[in-house]
N, C-alpha and C positions, 0 to 999 in steps of 0.2 A: 865683519862681513854685514854689509846691509840688506835690505829687503829688496827683493827683484820686482820691477815693473810688470804690468800685465803683458806687455810687449815682448818683454824679455823672457816671460815664462811661455808665451806662446811660440816663440821661437826656438826656445829649447823643446818644448812638446812636437813641434814640427821636425826638427833635427832628429829627434828619437824615433819618430815615426817612418821618417825616409831610413834611417839607419836599420829598422826592423824590417822594412818592405824590402830593401834592397838586398838584404841579408837573406830573407826566405827565397828571394828569386835567384839568387846566387846559389844558396842550398839546393834548390829544386834543380835549377842545370847541372850542377855536379853529381847530384843523385842520378839524373838522367844519362849523363855519360857513362858514368860507373856502372849502374846497375842496368840501364837500358838494352845494352846488348844481351845481356841473359835472358830477358823476356822476350826480344825480338828474335834471336836465332835458337832460342830454348836449349841453351847451354847445361851441360850436366852440373857445372859448379854454380848454377844460379842463385842457391842460399849464399854462398861465401859472396859472391858479387852484391847482392842486396846489402848484406850486414856491412860490408867494407862501405859500399856507397852511402849508407847511412851514418857511417863514423866521419866519413870525410866530408859529408853534406853538413853535418853538426859541426864540424871544424871551420869548414867555410861559413857558414853562418856568423859563428862568433868572431872568426875574422874578419868579416865584412862589417859587423857591427862595431868592433872596436877601432876597425880603422876609420869609419866615417867619423864616430864621437870623438876620436882623438883627435882628428884635423879639424874638430869645432873648435873656432876661437874662444879662448878664455874671457872671462869678465874682466874687466878693468877694474880693480880697487882702488883704494885711496892712495897706495903708491906708484899709481899709473901704469899697473898691471905687472911690476917686479915683484918677485917673490921668489919661492922654493921653486914655481914651474917656469920662470923667465916672463919675459913681455907677452903680452896677449896677441899683440899683433906685430909684423916687422913695421918699424917707424916710417921707413922709405920706400915702402913695398910699391907706391905710385908717384908719380911727380905731383908738385902741389898745384900746376895747374896742368890739367887735362889736355892733351895735345901738343903741348910743348915739351922741349926736352931740357932737362937742368944743365946750366952752364958748365959744368964740368964733364958732359959726357961727350 
């Protein structure tokens, strides 16, 4: 594997930051949904809901970060992106001429 350019490192840094920020947002929402009623309605099982909310929020955070980073396209290597993880991007994801359809469609 070769060295990465500054642009590639910047893209990866931004993607990791996006994953962490959206993960924290999702975790906060999940915690609020699970534990929020315990505070608002002063329920007797408030401690259980807070702990459950914290565990579920942590799982949501990890799940969101993994989801974002898993979908991040892998870097193409010398072999054109094929390897143990498969191609980096779908070769025919978009038409070669934007706005035109391919003849076989």
